[in-house]
NUKE-695384 format. One record per residue (C-alpha): y, x, z; residue number from 1. Coordinates in steps of 0.05 Angstrom, whole numbers, padded with zeros to 5 digits. Layout:
% NUKE-695384
<site><yy>Y</yy><xx>X</xx><zz>Z</zz><num>NUM</num></site>
...
This chain:
% NUKE-695384
<site><yy>00000</yy><xx>-00003</xx><zz>00002</zz><num>1</num></site>
<site><yy>00064</yy><xx>00030</xx><zz>-00029</zz><num>2</num></site>
<site><yy>00127</yy><xx>00035</xx><zz>00023</zz><num>3</num></site>
<site><yy>00166</yy><xx>-00029</xx><zz>00040</zz><num>4</num></site>
<site><yy>00108</yy><xx>-00070</xx><zz>00025</zz><num>5</num></site>
<site><yy>00085</yy><xx>-00120</xx><zz>00074</zz><num>6</num></site>
<site><yy>00019</yy><xx>-00135</xx><zz>00082</zz><num>7</num></site>
<site><yy>-00003</yy><xx>-00212</xx><zz>00061</zz><num>8</num></site>
<site><yy>-00030</yy><xx>-00252</xx><zz>00122</zz><num>9</num></site>
<site><yy>-00103</yy><xx>-00260</xx><zz>00134</zz><num>10</num></site>
<site><yy>-00125</yy><xx>-00327</xx><zz>00119</zz><num>11</num></site>
<site><yy>-00195</yy><xx>-00332</xx><zz>00145</zz><num>12</num></site>
<site><yy>-00236</yy><xx>-00392</xx><zz>00130</zz><num>13</num></site>
<site><yy>-00227</yy><xx>-00427</xx><zz>00201</zz><num>14</num></site>
<site><yy>-00157</yy><xx>-00413</xx><zz>00198</zz><num>15</num></site>
<site><yy>-00151</yy><xx>-00451</xx><zz>00137</zz><num>16</num></site>
<site><yy>-00192</yy><xx>-00512</xx><zz>00161</zz><num>17</num></site>
<site><yy>-00155</yy><xx>-00518</xx><zz>00229</zz><num>18</num></site>
<site><yy>-00085</yy><xx>-00520</xx><zz>00185</zz><num>19</num></site>
<site><yy>-00110</yy><xx>-00574</xx><zz>00140</zz><num>20</num></site>
<site><yy>-00136</yy><xx>-00609</xx><zz>00218</zz><num>21</num></site>
<site><yy>-00073</yy><xx>-00604</xx><zz>00238</zz><num>22</num></site>
<site><yy>-00040</yy><xx>-00674</xx><zz>00252</zz><num>23</num></site>
<site><yy>00017</yy><xx>-00682</xx><zz>00211</zz><num>24</num></site>
<site><yy>00076</yy><xx>-00741</xx><zz>00214</zz><num>25</num></site>
<site><yy>00085</yy><xx>-00770</xx><zz>00154</zz><num>26</num></site>
<site><yy>00155</yy><xx>-00811</xx><zz>00136</zz><num>27</num></site>
<site><yy>00135</yy><xx>-00883</xx><zz>00144</zz><num>28</num></site>
<site><yy>00132</yy><xx>-00926</xx><zz>00072</zz><num>29</num></site>
<site><yy>00197</yy><xx>-00970</xx><zz>00060</zz><num>30</num></site>
<site><yy>00148</yy><xx>-01023</xx><zz>00037</zz><num>31</num></site>
<site><yy>00115</yy><xx>-01028</xx><zz>00104</zz><num>32</num></site>
<site><yy>00174</yy><xx>-01044</xx><zz>00131</zz><num>33</num></site>
<site><yy>00181</yy><xx>-01107</xx><zz>00097</zz><num>34</num></site>
<site><yy>00115</yy><xx>-01129</xx><zz>00131</zz><num>35</num></site>
<site><yy>00109</yy><xx>-01170</xx><zz>00204</zz><num>36</num></site>
<site><yy>00159</yy><xx>-01140</xx><zz>00253</zz><num>37</num></site>
<site><yy>00101</yy><xx>-01119</xx><zz>00305</zz><num>38</num></site>
<site><yy>00063</yy><xx>-01064</xx><zz>00269</zz><num>39</num></site>
<site><yy>00131</yy><xx>-01039</xx><zz>00230</zz><num>40</num></site>
<site><yy>00170</yy><xx>-01040</xx><zz>00296</zz><num>41</num></site>
<site><yy>00112</yy><xx>-00994</xx><zz>00328</zz><num>42</num></site>
<site><yy>00105</yy><xx>-00953</xx><zz>00267</zz><num>43</num></site>
<site><yy>00184</yy><xx>-00940</xx><zz>00276</zz><num>44</num></site>
<site><yy>00179</yy><xx>-00928</xx><zz>00346</zz><num>45</num></site>
<site><yy>00112</yy><xx>-00876</xx><zz>00339</zz><num>46</num></site>
<site><yy>00166</yy><xx>-00836</xx><zz>00296</zz><num>47</num></site>
<site><yy>00230</yy><xx>-00845</xx><zz>00343</zz><num>48</num></site>
<site><yy>00260</yy><xx>-00775</xx><zz>00365</zz><num>49</num></site>
<site><yy>00324</yy><xx>-00753</xx><zz>00392</zz><num>50</num></site>
<site><yy>00343</yy><xx>-00677</xx><zz>00398</zz><num>51</num></site>
<site><yy>00405</yy><xx>-00649</xx><zz>00426</zz><num>52</num></site>
<site><yy>00456</yy><xx>-00617</xx><zz>00377</zz><num>53</num></site>
<site><yy>00522</yy><xx>-00586</xx><zz>00387</zz><num>54</num></site>
<site><yy>00590</yy><xx>-00626</xx><zz>00392</zz><num>55</num></site>
<site><yy>00567</yy><xx>-00676</xx><zz>00441</zz><num>56</num></site>
<site><yy>00519</yy><xx>-00704</xx><zz>00384</zz><num>57</num></site>
<site><yy>00447</yy><xx>-00724</xx><zz>00384</zz><num>58</num></site>
<site><yy>00403</yy><xx>-00719</xx><zz>00320</zz><num>59</num></site>
<site><yy>00359</yy><xx>-00783</xx><zz>00317</zz><num>60</num></site>
<site><yy>00305</yy><xx>-00804</xx><zz>00269</zz><num>61</num></site>
<site><yy>00306</yy><xx>-00872</xx><zz>00250</zz><num>62</num></site>
<site><yy>00269</yy><xx>-00923</xx><zz>00215</zz><num>63</num></site>
<site><yy>00211</yy><xx>-00863</xx><zz>00216</zz><num>64</num></site>
<site><yy>00249</yy><xx>-00834</xx><zz>00156</zz><num>65</num></site>
<site><yy>00319</yy><xx>-00824</xx><zz>00168</zz><num>66</num></site>
<site><yy>00363</yy><xx>-00766</xx><zz>00200</zz><num>67</num></site>
<site><yy>00413</yy><xx>-00794</xx><zz>00238</zz><num>68</num></site>
<site><yy>00477</yy><xx>-00760</xx><zz>00277</zz><num>69</num></site>
<site><yy>00498</yy><xx>-00796</xx><zz>00333</zz><num>70</num></site>
<site><yy>00556</yy><xx>-00793</xx><zz>00384</zz><num>71</num></site>
<site><yy>00517</yy><xx>-00775</xx><zz>00457</zz><num>72</num></site>
<site><yy>00568</yy><xx>-00805</xx><zz>00492</zz><num>73</num></site>
<site><yy>00555</yy><xx>-00880</xx><zz>00465</zz><num>74</num></site>
<site><yy>00518</yy><xx>-00917</xx><zz>00505</zz><num>75</num></site>
<site><yy>00511</yy><xx>-00982</xx><zz>00465</zz><num>76</num></site>
<site><yy>00481</yy><xx>-00969</xx><zz>00401</zz><num>77</num></site>
<site><yy>00462</yy><xx>-00886</xx><zz>00400</zz><num>78</num></site>
<site><yy>00411</yy><xx>-00907</xx><zz>00453</zz><num>79</num></site>
<site><yy>00368</yy><xx>-00960</xx><zz>00401</zz><num>80</num></site>
<site><yy>00372</yy><xx>-00908</xx><zz>00352</zz><num>81</num></site>
<site><yy>00349</yy><xx>-00847</xx><zz>00396</zz><num>82</num></site>
<site><yy>00292</yy><xx>-00883</xx><zz>00431</zz><num>83</num></site>
<site><yy>00277</yy><xx>-00941</xx><zz>00380</zz><num>84</num></site>
<site><yy>00292</yy><xx>-00911</xx><zz>00317</zz><num>85</num></site>
<site><yy>00320</yy><xx>-00976</xx><zz>00289</zz><num>86</num></site>
<site><yy>00376</yy><xx>-01028</xx><zz>00299</zz><num>87</num></site>
<site><yy>00369</yy><xx>-01103</xx><zz>00292</zz><num>88</num></site>
<site><yy>00303</yy><xx>-01113</xx><zz>00257</zz><num>89</num></site>
<site><yy>00320</yy><xx>-01181</xx><zz>00230</zz><num>90</num></site>
<site><yy>00380</yy><xx>-01147</xx><zz>00189</zz><num>91</num></site>
<site><yy>00341</yy><xx>-01093</xx><zz>00171</zz><num>92</num></site>
<site><yy>00288</yy><xx>-01132</xx><zz>00145</zz><num>93</num></site>
<site><yy>00324</yy><xx>-01180</xx><zz>00107</zz><num>94</num></site>
<site><yy>00354</yy><xx>-01116</xx><zz>00069</zz><num>95</num></site>
<site><yy>00289</yy><xx>-01084</xx><zz>00058</zz><num>96</num></site>
<site><yy>00258</yy><xx>-01153</xx><zz>00026</zz><num>97</num></site>
<site><yy>00332</yy><xx>-01168</xx><zz>-00014</zz><num>98</num></site>
<site><yy>00360</yy><xx>-01107</xx><zz>-00037</zz><num>99</num></site>
<site><yy>00340</yy><xx>-01087</xx><zz>-00106</zz><num>100</num></site>
<site><yy>00343</yy><xx>-01021</xx><zz>-00147</zz><num>101</num></site>
<site><yy>00419</yy><xx>-01013</xx><zz>-00176</zz><num>102</num></site>
<site><yy>00446</yy><xx>-01066</xx><zz>-00134</zz><num>103</num></site>
<site><yy>00519</yy><xx>-01061</xx><zz>-00097</zz><num>104</num></site>
<site><yy>00515</yy><xx>-01064</xx><zz>-00029</zz><num>105</num></site>
<site><yy>00576</yy><xx>-01064</xx><zz>00017</zz><num>106</num></site>
<site><yy>00578</yy><xx>-01045</xx><zz>00095</zz><num>107</num></site>
<site><yy>00639</yy><xx>-01070</xx><zz>00126</zz><num>108</num></site>
<site><yy>00640</yy><xx>-01037</xx><zz>00193</zz><num>109</num></site>
<site><yy>00586</yy><xx>-00985</xx><zz>00181</zz><num>110</num></site>
<site><yy>00592</yy><xx>-00937</xx><zz>00244</zz><num>111</num></site>
<site><yy>00536</yy><xx>-00880</xx><zz>00239</zz><num>112</num></site>
<site><yy>00507</yy><xx>-00913</xx><zz>00177</zz><num>113</num></site>
<site><yy>00442</yy><xx>-00939</xx><zz>00196</zz><num>114</num></site>
<site><yy>00445</yy><xx>-00998</xx><zz>00137</zz><num>115</num></site>
<site><yy>00486</yy><xx>-00955</xx><zz>00092</zz><num>116</num></site>
<site><yy>00435</yy><xx>-00898</xx><zz>00098</zz><num>117</num></site>
<site><yy>00385</yy><xx>-00953</xx><zz>00086</zz><num>118</num></site>
<site><yy>00416</yy><xx>-00990</xx><zz>00032</zz><num>119</num></site>
<site><yy>00432</yy><xx>-00928</xx><zz>-00006</zz><num>120</num></site>
<site><yy>00348</yy><xx>-00922</xx><zz>-00002</zz><num>121</num></site>
<site><yy>00331</yy><xx>-00982</xx><zz>-00031</zz><num>122</num></site>
<site><yy>00391</yy><xx>-00986</xx><zz>-00089</zz><num>123</num></site>
<site><yy>00370</yy><xx>-00925</xx><zz>-00113</zz><num>124</num></site>
<site><yy>00403</yy><xx>-00869</xx><zz>-00158</zz><num>125</num></site>
<site><yy>00430</yy><xx>-00930</xx><zz>-00203</zz><num>126</num></site>
<site><yy>00454</yy><xx>-00967</xx><zz>-00152</zz><num>127</num></site>
<site><yy>00521</yy><xx>-00968</xx><zz>-00105</zz><num>128</num></site>
<site><yy>00539</yy><xx>-00963</xx><zz>-00031</zz><num>129</num></site>
<site><yy>00612</yy><xx>-00976</xx><zz>-00012</zz><num>130</num></site>
<site><yy>00628</yy><xx>-00964</xx><zz>00073</zz><num>131</num></site>
<site><yy>00676</yy><xx>-00989</xx><zz>00115</zz><num>132</num></site>
<site><yy>00689</yy><xx>-00952</xx><zz>00177</zz><num>133</num></site>
<site><yy>00753</yy><xx>-00944</xx><zz>00213</zz><num>134</num></site>
<site><yy>00730</yy><xx>-00903</xx><zz>00273</zz><num>135</num></site>
<site><yy>00749</yy><xx>-00836</xx><zz>00266</zz><num>136</num></site>
<site><yy>00690</yy><xx>-00804</xx><zz>00291</zz><num>137</num></site>
<site><yy>00642</yy><xx>-00849</xx><zz>00263</zz><num>138</num></site>
<site><yy>00672</yy><xx>-00839</xx><zz>00203</zz><num>139</num></site>
<site><yy>00659</yy><xx>-00771</xx><zz>00202</zz><num>140</num></site>
<site><yy>00587</yy><xx>-00777</xx><zz>00224</zz><num>141</num></site>
<site><yy>00570</yy><xx>-00827</xx><zz>00176</zz><num>142</num></site>
<site><yy>00595</yy><xx>-00779</xx><zz>00115</zz><num>143</num></site>
<site><yy>00545</yy><xx>-00729</xx><zz>00148</zz><num>144</num></site>
<site><yy>00488</yy><xx>-00779</xx><zz>00152</zz><num>145</num></site>
<site><yy>00491</yy><xx>-00794</xx><zz>00077</zz><num>146</num></site>
<site><yy>00494</yy><xx>-00722</xx><zz>00059</zz><num>147</num></site>
<site><yy>00439</yy><xx>-00701</xx><zz>00108</zz><num>148</num></site>
<site><yy>00392</yy><xx>-00749</xx><zz>00076</zz><num>149</num></site>
<site><yy>00411</yy><xx>-00728</xx><zz>00006</zz><num>150</num></site>
<site><yy>00449</yy><xx>-00805</xx><zz>-00007</zz><num>151</num></site>
<site><yy>00514</yy><xx>-00781</xx><zz>-00013</zz><num>152</num></site>
<site><yy>00509</yy><xx>-00789</xx><zz>-00090</zz><num>153</num></site>
<site><yy>00504</yy><xx>-00862</xx><zz>-00090</zz><num>154</num></site>
<site><yy>00546</yy><xx>-00876</xx><zz>-00026</zz><num>155</num></site>
<site><yy>00637</yy><xx>-00878</xx><zz>-00015</zz><num>156</num></site>
<site><yy>00657</yy><xx>-00881</xx><zz>00056</zz><num>157</num></site>
<site><yy>00723</yy><xx>-00912</xx><zz>00057</zz><num>158</num></site>
<site><yy>00756</yy><xx>-00890</xx><zz>00128</zz><num>159</num></site>
<site><yy>00803</yy><xx>-00958</xx><zz>00135</zz><num>160</num></site>
<site><yy>00786</yy><xx>-01025</xx><zz>00163</zz><num>161</num></site>
<site><yy>00769</yy><xx>-01085</xx><zz>00125</zz><num>162</num></site>
<site><yy>00825</yy><xx>-01142</xx><zz>00135</zz><num>163</num></site>
<site><yy>00861</yy><xx>-01201</xx><zz>00107</zz><num>164</num></site>
<site><yy>00883</yy><xx>-01213</xx><zz>00037</zz><num>165</num></site>
<site><yy>00954</yy><xx>-01182</xx><zz>00056</zz><num>166</num></site>
<site><yy>00928</yy><xx>-01125</xx><zz>00088</zz><num>167</num></site>
<site><yy>00945</yy><xx>-01056</xx><zz>00069</zz><num>168</num></site>
<site><yy>00989</yy><xx>-01029</xx><zz>00121</zz><num>169</num></site>
<site><yy>00975</yy><xx>-00993</xx><zz>00178</zz><num>170</num></site>
<site><yy>00946</yy><xx>-01028</xx><zz>00246</zz><num>171</num></site>
<site><yy>00929</yy><xx>-01005</xx><zz>00318</zz><num>172</num></site>
<site><yy>00853</yy><xx>-01004</xx><zz>00327</zz><num>173</num></site>
<site><yy>00822</yy><xx>-00999</xx><zz>00396</zz><num>174</num></site>
<site><yy>00774</yy><xx>-00950</xx><zz>00411</zz><num>175</num></site>
<site><yy>00732</yy><xx>-00976</xx><zz>00475</zz><num>176</num></site>
<site><yy>00704</yy><xx>-00915</xx><zz>00506</zz><num>177</num></site>
<site><yy>00621</yy><xx>-00900</xx><zz>00504</zz><num>178</num></site>
<site><yy>00622</yy><xx>-00955</xx><zz>00443</zz><num>179</num></site>
<site><yy>00641</yy><xx>-00940</xx><zz>00379</zz><num>180</num></site>
<site><yy>00606</yy><xx>-00998</xx><zz>00353</zz><num>181</num></site>
<site><yy>00651</yy><xx>-01042</xx><zz>00390</zz><num>182</num></site>
<site><yy>00720</yy><xx>-01008</xx><zz>00360</zz><num>183</num></site>
<site><yy>00766</yy><xx>-01068</xx><zz>00335</zz><num>184</num></site>
<site><yy>00832</yy><xx>-01091</xx><zz>00303</zz><num>185</num></site>
<site><yy>00868</yy><xx>-01121</xx><zz>00353</zz><num>186</num></site>
<site><yy>00881</yy><xx>-01192</xx><zz>00339</zz><num>187</num></site>
<site><yy>00954</yy><xx>-01201</xx><zz>00341</zz><num>188</num></site>
<site><yy>00954</yy><xx>-01141</xx><zz>00284</zz><num>189</num></site>
<site><yy>00906</yy><xx>-01189</xx><zz>00237</zz><num>190</num></site>
<site><yy>00955</yy><xx>-01246</xx><zz>00253</zz><num>191</num></site>
<site><yy>01009</yy><xx>-01204</xx><zz>00226</zz><num>192</num></site>
<site><yy>01039</yy><xx>-01211</xx><zz>00292</zz><num>193</num></site>
<site><yy>01039</yy><xx>-01137</xx><zz>00312</zz><num>194</num></site>
<site><yy>01075</yy><xx>-01082</xx><zz>00271</zz><num>195</num></site>
<site><yy>01070</yy><xx>-01023</xx><zz>00314</zz><num>196</num></site>
<site><yy>01078</yy><xx>-00959</xx><zz>00279</zz><num>197</num></site>
<site><yy>01052</yy><xx>-00908</xx><zz>00327</zz><num>198</num></site>
<site><yy>01011</yy><xx>-00905</xx><zz>00392</zz><num>199</num></site>
<site><yy>01011</yy><xx>-00852</xx><zz>00453</zz><num>200</num></site>
<site><yy>00942</yy><xx>-00883</xx><zz>00483</zz><num>201</num></site>
<site><yy>00879</yy><xx>-00849</xx><zz>00479</zz><num>202</num></site>
<site><yy>00845</yy><xx>-00915</xx><zz>00471</zz><num>203</num></site>
<site><yy>00879</yy><xx>-00935</xx><zz>00419</zz><num>204</num></site>
<site><yy>00889</yy><xx>-00914</xx><zz>00339</zz><num>205</num></site>
<site><yy>00923</yy><xx>-00921</xx><zz>00272</zz><num>206</num></site>
<site><yy>00881</yy><xx>-00941</xx><zz>00219</zz><num>207</num></site>
<site><yy>00897</yy><xx>-00960</xx><zz>00146</zz><num>208</num></site>
<site><yy>00871</yy><xx>-01032</xx><zz>00121</zz><num>209</num></site>
<site><yy>00849</yy><xx>-01062</xx><zz>00059</zz><num>210</num></site>
<site><yy>00827</yy><xx>-01126</xx><zz>00029</zz><num>211</num></site>
<site><yy>00758</yy><xx>-01123</xx><zz>00000</zz><num>212</num></site>
<site><yy>00786</yy><xx>-01160</xx><zz>-00061</zz><num>213</num></site>
<site><yy>00814</yy><xx>-01089</xx><zz>-00089</zz><num>214</num></site>
<site><yy>00739</yy><xx>-01073</xx><zz>-00105</zz><num>215</num></site>
<site><yy>00724</yy><xx>-01133</xx><zz>-00139</zz><num>216</num></site>
<site><yy>00705</yy><xx>-01097</xx><zz>-00208</zz><num>217</num></site>
<site><yy>00644</yy><xx>-01068</xx><zz>-00172</zz><num>218</num></site>
<site><yy>00613</yy><xx>-01136</xx><zz>-00165</zz><num>219</num></site>
<site><yy>00578</yy><xx>-01126</xx><zz>-00099</zz><num>220</num></site>
<site><yy>00512</yy><xx>-01161</xx><zz>-00087</zz><num>221</num></site>
<site><yy>00498</yy><xx>-01160</xx><zz>-00016</zz><num>222</num></site>
<site><yy>00561</yy><xx>-01155</xx><zz>00031</zz><num>223</num></site>
<site><yy>00560</yy><xx>-01141</xx><zz>00109</zz><num>224</num></site>
<site><yy>00609</yy><xx>-01153</xx><zz>00151</zz><num>225</num></site>
<site><yy>00606</yy><xx>-01136</xx><zz>00221</zz><num>226</num></site>
<site><yy>00678</yy><xx>-01127</xx><zz>00234</zz><num>227</num></site>
<site><yy>00684</yy><xx>-01143</xx><zz>00323</zz><num>228</num></site>
<site><yy>00730</yy><xx>-01197</xx><zz>00302</zz><num>229</num></site>
<site><yy>00759</yy><xx>-01186</xx><zz>00226</zz><num>230</num></site>
<site><yy>00702</yy><xx>-01224</xx><zz>00200</zz><num>231</num></site>
<site><yy>00756</yy><xx>-01288</xx><zz>00185</zz><num>232</num></site>
<site><yy>00814</yy><xx>-01245</xx><zz>00160</zz><num>233</num></site>
<site><yy>00763</yy><xx>-01199</xx><zz>00122</zz><num>234</num></site>
<site><yy>00725</yy><xx>-01265</xx><zz>00090</zz><num>235</num></site>
<site><yy>00792</yy><xx>-01289</xx><zz>00076</zz><num>236</num></site>
<site><yy>00808</yy><xx>-01221</xx><zz>00032</zz><num>237</num></site>
<site><yy>00747</yy><xx>-01227</xx><zz>-00010</zz><num>238</num></site>
<site><yy>00752</yy><xx>-01286</xx><zz>-00047</zz><num>239</num></site>
<site><yy>00769</yy><xx>-01248</xx><zz>-00110</zz><num>240</num></site>
<site><yy>00700</yy><xx>-01217</xx><zz>-00100</zz><num>241</num></site>
<site><yy>00664</yy><xx>-01283</xx><zz>-00091</zz><num>242</num></site>
<site><yy>00702</yy><xx>-01306</xx><zz>-00152</zz><num>243</num></site>
<site><yy>00674</yy><xx>-01242</xx><zz>-00197</zz><num>244</num></site>
<site><yy>00607</yy><xx>-01247</xx><zz>-00170</zz><num>245</num></site>
<site><yy>00585</yy><xx>-01327</xx><zz>-00153</zz><num>246</num></site>
<site><yy>00518</yy><xx>-01297</xx><zz>-00134</zz><num>247</num></site>
<site><yy>00535</yy><xx>-01258</xx><zz>-00079</zz><num>248</num></site>
<site><yy>00497</yy><xx>-01261</xx><zz>-00013</zz><num>249</num></site>
<site><yy>00543</yy><xx>-01242</xx><zz>00049</zz><num>250</num></site>
<site><yy>00511</yy><xx>-01229</xx><zz>00121</zz><num>251</num></site>
<site><yy>00571</yy><xx>-01239</xx><zz>00165</zz><num>252</num></site>
<site><yy>00568</yy><xx>-01236</xx><zz>00243</zz><num>253</num></site>
<site><yy>00607</yy><xx>-01296</xx><zz>00274</zz><num>254</num></site>
<site><yy>00621</yy><xx>-01305</xx><zz>00348</zz><num>255</num></site>
<site><yy>00657</yy><xx>-01359</xx><zz>00362</zz><num>256</num></site>
<site><yy>00696</yy><xx>-01323</xx><zz>00424</zz><num>257</num></site>
<site><yy>00726</yy><xx>-01269</xx><zz>00373</zz><num>258</num></site>
<site><yy>00738</yy><xx>-01316</xx><zz>00324</zz><num>259</num></site>
<site><yy>00820</yy><xx>-01345</xx><zz>00322</zz><num>260</num></site>
<site><yy>00789</yy><xx>-01410</xx><zz>00294</zz><num>261</num></site>
<site><yy>00722</yy><xx>-01409</xx><zz>00300</zz><num>262</num></site>
<site><yy>00709</yy><xx>-01485</xx><zz>00279</zz><num>263</num></site>
<site><yy>00756</yy><xx>-01480</xx><zz>00213</zz><num>264</num></site>
<site><yy>00729</yy><xx>-01416</xx><zz>00195</zz><num>265</num></site>
<site><yy>00655</yy><xx>-01440</xx><zz>00198</zz><num>266</num></site>
<site><yy>00679</yy><xx>-01507</xx><zz>00159</zz><num>267</num></site>
<site><yy>00707</yy><xx>-01464</xx><zz>00106</zz><num>268</num></site>
<site><yy>00641</yy><xx>-01416</xx><zz>00102</zz><num>269</num></site>
<site><yy>00599</yy><xx>-01487</xx><zz>00093</zz><num>270</num></site>
<site><yy>00646</yy><xx>-01505</xx><zz>00041</zz><num>271</num></site>
<site><yy>00638</yy><xx>-01449</xx><zz>-00003</zz><num>272</num></site>
<site><yy>00559</yy><xx>-01432</xx><zz>00016</zz><num>273</num></site>
<site><yy>00495</yy><xx>-01457</xx><zz>00036</zz><num>274</num></site>
<site><yy>00499</yy><xx>-01443</xx><zz>00118</zz><num>275</num></site>
<site><yy>00442</yy><xx>-01402</xx><zz>00141</zz><num>276</num></site>
<site><yy>00428</yy><xx>-01358</xx><zz>00194</zz><num>277</num></site>
<site><yy>00373</yy><xx>-01288</xx><zz>00212</zz><num>278</num></site>
<site><yy>00331</yy><xx>-01314</xx><zz>00255</zz><num>279</num></site>
<site><yy>00292</yy><xx>-01252</xx><zz>00299</zz><num>280</num></site>
<site><yy>00236</yy><xx>-01243</xx><zz>00243</zz><num>281</num></site>
<site><yy>00298</yy><xx>-01235</xx><zz>00186</zz><num>282</num></site>
<site><yy>00295</yy><xx>-01300</xx><zz>00156</zz><num>283</num></site>
<site><yy>00347</yy><xx>-01350</xx><zz>00127</zz><num>284</num></site>
<site><yy>00344</yy><xx>-01417</xx><zz>00161</zz><num>285</num></site>
<site><yy>00389</yy><xx>-01466</xx><zz>00152</zz><num>286</num></site>
<site><yy>00443</yy><xx>-01477</xx><zz>00210</zz><num>287</num></site>
<site><yy>00491</yy><xx>-01521</xx><zz>00227</zz><num>288</num></site>
<site><yy>00561</yy><xx>-01509</xx><zz>00247</zz><num>289</num></site>
<site><yy>00545</yy><xx>-01531</xx><zz>00323</zz><num>290</num></site>
<site><yy>00483</yy><xx>-01484</xx><zz>00328</zz><num>291</num></site>
<site><yy>00534</yy><xx>-01426</xx><zz>00307</zz><num>292</num></site>
<site><yy>00588</yy><xx>-01446</xx><zz>00356</zz><num>293</num></site>
<site><yy>00529</yy><xx>-01443</xx><zz>00409</zz><num>294</num></site>
<site><yy>00553</yy><xx>-01374</xx><zz>00437</zz><num>295</num></site>
<site><yy>00536</yy><xx>-01304</xx><zz>00424</zz><num>296</num></site>
<site><yy>00538</yy><xx>-01265</xx><zz>00357</zz><num>297</num></site>
<site><yy>00502</yy><xx>-01305</xx><zz>00300</zz><num>298</num></site>
<site><yy>00485</yy><xx>-01265</xx><zz>00240</zz><num>299</num></site>
<site><yy>00510</yy><xx>-01313</xx><zz>00183</zz><num>300</num></site>
<site><yy>00466</yy><xx>-01308</xx><zz>00124</zz><num>301</num></site>
<site><yy>00513</yy><xx>-01341</xx><zz>00064</zz><num>302</num></site>
<site><yy>00490</yy><xx>-01361</xx><zz>-00005</zz><num>303</num></site>
<site><yy>00497</yy><xx>-01409</xx><zz>-00063</zz><num>304</num></site>
């Protein structure tokens, strides 16, 4: 053996057999996630893992396949991703069964990108994901998560908040400590009663706003709005989107406590779409306005 050369590692038959028998953790196929919730959840939980990283960040394995960076100081959304490996199984299953290659998905209130990542995989390279996230820290992690999973080429991140048809100005945005998923625009800003141009409070940020109608040319197939109280305004700001693509399906998180005029809002939704809600099994079931007003978050499924 000449100088500088390294000897090849020995590979005995016993070593090769041991390597072949070594257990390997394979990614959970997306098709398996569309099945009954019990076995699918179990498969995902078995793959769940969380590793501390620098900068108060955790690296999680979600849905048995995606690598996700989350804020270690988040005590609401991140623990579910770290321990269970999934979030809102009903919405997860609905998207897996509905989104098709080549379609366009809008994720309003994307947070770290759990649904954006899933959608980007489902729509494929011919499709597109448009993710809106105004929280500065969450938006930064969202971009990293898309890149980490090789999805940045089919997903676009907009670091701003969806709001009404007359939005476009900067609004005050509440940043709850330990709960980035519950960050929200102030109600008085949404109603036009704000007007502040700056803030020094550590619990507030100034964020740009935009109506979804500025992206009507994309003709999204599925729009998900989970905006902690801004859903009513955002729906008003997407009427051109609905007109451009009447077959659009909308997942809208409704809570009567966070709505400015909940009964009127439900009446408007029911006047434009068949009103349904997602069950815990991820199935869309007919829903009356009275049921939706029962209290708590309801994931409405709006389609014609």
